[in-house]
C-alpha positions as CSV (number, residue, x, y, z in Angstrom):
1,X,169.5,123.6,104.7
2,X,168.0,124.8,101.4
3,X,164.3,125.3,100.9
4,X,163.7,122.0,99.1
5,X,165.5,120.1,101.9
6,X,163.5,122.2,104.4
7,X,160.3,121.2,102.6
8,X,161.0,117.5,102.5
9,X,161.9,117.7,106.2
10,X,158.6,119.4,107.0
11,X,156.6,116.9,105.0
12,X,158.4,114.0,106.5
13,X,157.5,115.4,110.0
14,X,153.7,115.0,109.2
15,X,153.7,111.4,107.6
16,X,152.1,110.0,110.8
17,X,149.4,112.8,111.2
18,X,145.8,112.7,110.1
19,X,144.9,113.0,106.5
20,X,143.7,116.6,107.1
21,X,147.0,117.6,108.8
22,X,149.0,116.0,105.9
23,X,146.9,117.9,103.3
24,X,147.1,121.2,105.1
25,X,150.9,120.8,105.8
26,X,151.5,120.0,102.0
27,X,149.7,123.2,101.0
28,X,151.6,125.3,103.7
29,X,154.9,123.9,102.5
30,X,154.1,124.7,98.9
31,X,152.8,128.1,99.9
32,X,156.1,128.8,101.7
33,X,158.1,127.6,98.6
34,X,156.1,129.6,96.1
35,X,156.3,132.8,98.2
36,X,159.9,133.3,97.0
37,X,158.2,133.7,93.5
38,X,155.4,136.0,94.8
39,X,152.9,133.1,94.0
40,X,150.1,132.4,96.5
41,X,148.3,129.0,96.2
42,X,144.7,129.2,97.1
43,X,142.8,126.2,98.5
44,X,139.4,125.7,96.6
45,X,137.1,122.7,96.3
46,X,136.7,119.9,98.8
47,X,139.5,120.9,101.2
48,X,138.0,124.4,101.4
49,X,134.7,122.8,102.4
50,X,136.5,120.6,104.9
51,X,138.2,123.7,106.5
52,X,134.8,125.6,106.6
53,X,132.9,122.7,108.1
54,X,135.6,122.1,110.7
55,X,136.2,118.6,109.2
56,X,132.6,117.8,109.1
57,X,133.1,117.1,105.3
58,X,136.2,115.2,104.3
59,X,138.0,115.0,100.9
60,X,140.5,112.8,99.4
61,X,142.5,115.4,97.6
62,X,143.6,119.0,97.4
63,X,142.4,121.4,94.8
64,X,144.5,124.6,94.5
65,X,144.5,127.5,92.2
66,X,148.1,128.7,91.4
67,X,149.0,131.4,89.0
68,X,152.2,129.6,87.8
69,X,151.2,126.0,87.5
70,X,154.6,125.1,86.0
71,X,156.5,126.5,89.0
72,X,154.3,124.8,91.4
73,X,154.4,121.4,89.7
74,X,158.3,121.7,89.5
75,X,158.5,122.4,93.3
76,X,156.0,119.6,94.1
77,X,158.0,117.1,92.2
78,X,161.2,118.3,93.9
79,X,159.7,117.5,97.3
80,X,158.4,114.1,96.4
81,X,155.1,114.5,94.5
82,X,154.8,112.5,91.2
83,X,152.4,113.3,88.3
84,X,149.5,110.9,88.0
85,X,147.1,112.0,85.3
86,X,145.9,115.5,86.3
87,X,147.0,115.0,89.9
88,X,150.3,115.0,91.8
89,X,150.6,112.3,94.3
90,X,153.0,111.8,97.3
91,X,153.2,108.2,98.0
92,X,154.5,108.5,101.6
93,X,152.0,111.1,102.6
94,X,149.2,109.6,100.6
95,X,148.3,113.2,99.4
96,X,147.0,114.1,96.0
97,X,147.0,117.6,94.6
98,X,145.2,118.9,91.6
99,X,145.7,122.4,90.2
100,X,142.5,122.8,88.1
101,X,143.1,126.5,87.2
102,X,145.6,129.3,87.2
103,X,143.2,131.9,88.3
104,X,140.4,132.2,90.8
105,X,137.1,132.1,88.9
106,X,133.7,133.3,90.0
107,X,135.3,134.5,93.3
108,X,136.5,137.7,95.0
109,X,140.2,137.7,95.7
110,X,139.5,140.2,98.6
111,X,137.5,137.6,100.5
112,X,140.4,135.0,100.5
113,X,141.3,134.2,104.2
114,X,144.8,133.3,105.5
115,X,145.0,130.5,108.0
116,X,148.2,130.0,110.1
117,X,148.8,126.3,110.6
118,X,150.0,124.8,114.0
119,X,153.6,125.0,112.8
120,X,153.3,128.8,112.0
121,X,152.9,128.6,108.2
122,X,150.3,130.2,106.1
123,X,147.8,128.7,103.8
124,X,145.1,130.7,101.7
125,X,141.6,129.7,101.3
126,X,138.8,130.8,98.9
127,X,136.3,133.0,101.0
128,X,133.4,131.4,102.6
129,X,130.8,133.2,100.5
130,X,132.4,132.0,97.3
131,X,132.8,128.3,98.4
132,X,129.1,128.4,99.5
133,X,128.2,129.9,96.1
134,X,130.3,127.2,94.3
135,X,128.4,124.4,96.1
136,X,125.0,126.3,95.6
137,X,125.7,126.4,91.8
138,X,126.3,122.5,91.8
139,X,123.2,122.1,93.9
140,X,120.9,124.1,91.7
141,X,122.4,123.5,88.2
142,X,123.8,120.0,88.5
143,X,121.1,118.8,91.0
144,X,123.7,117.6,93.4
145,X,122.0,116.9,96.8
146,X,125.3,116.5,98.6
147,X,126.4,119.9,97.4
148,X,123.1,121.4,98.7
149,X,123.7,119.8,102.0
150,X,127.3,121.1,102.4
151,X,126.5,124.6,101.1
152,X,123.7,124.8,103.7
153,X,125.8,123.6,106.5
154,X,128.5,126.1,105.8
155,X,125.8,128.8,105.5
156,X,124.6,127.8,109.0
157,X,128.1,127.5,110.6
158,X,129.2,130.9,109.3
159,X,126.0,132.9,109.2
160,X,127.3,135.5,111.6
161,X,130.2,136.2,109.4
162,X,128.8,136.0,106.0
163,X,128.6,139.0,103.8
164,X,124.9,138.6,102.8
165,X,124.8,141.5,100.4
166,X,127.7,139.9,98.4
167,X,126.2,136.4,98.7
168,X,122.8,137.6,97.5
169,X,124.2,139.6,94.5
170,X,126.2,136.6,93.4
171,X,123.3,134.2,93.9
172,X,121.1,136.4,91.7
173,X,123.8,136.4,89.1
174,X,124.2,132.6,89.4
175,X,120.5,131.9,89.4
176,X,120.7,130.3,92.8
177,X,119.0,133.1,94.7
178,X,115.8,131.1,95.4
179,X,117.8,128.6,97.3
180,X,119.5,131.4,99.3
181,X,116.0,133.0,100.0
182,X,114.8,129.7,101.5
183,X,117.8,129.4,103.7
184,X,117.6,133.1,104.8
185,X,113.9,132.7,105.6
186,X,114.5,129.5,107.7
187,X,117.2,131.1,109.8
188,X,114.8,133.8,111.1
């Protein structure tokens, strides 16, 4: 069985699973396929929030950063995803993927985490500090109350693992440090 056949088989195997499992499996399959090209897709956006909130937050699509968008799109199409605007959609899985950028912006590559899925495949996720900072920027600069809520929830859930020096330095740079100060004082 070649890699494309394997990928189609793996995706077919999760059709009846939860939306979260279908999304995570889609990324795991793509990650496996792209590893042959030394390309590592990184989950960002709503799916990262869903992962870090232990599915407290739910999202309808996958946002990934992939250094070679052309290769990723080609492989996704080969395993059943079709272009629909800026997304690629798999009709059977009901999974939508967007590749908003070819590089991880405003985030530290060293903080990316690897998660091994139930079937033993890896996915890579933006670091907890960076997804919190992303939502803090939306909270402060776009006045998004839902982003305030989810940033704070992730902050509380992961407060024991967070690199506070990194978070604080980036928050000062992002002009979101007053929000972080309020959260830090309330956790004492």
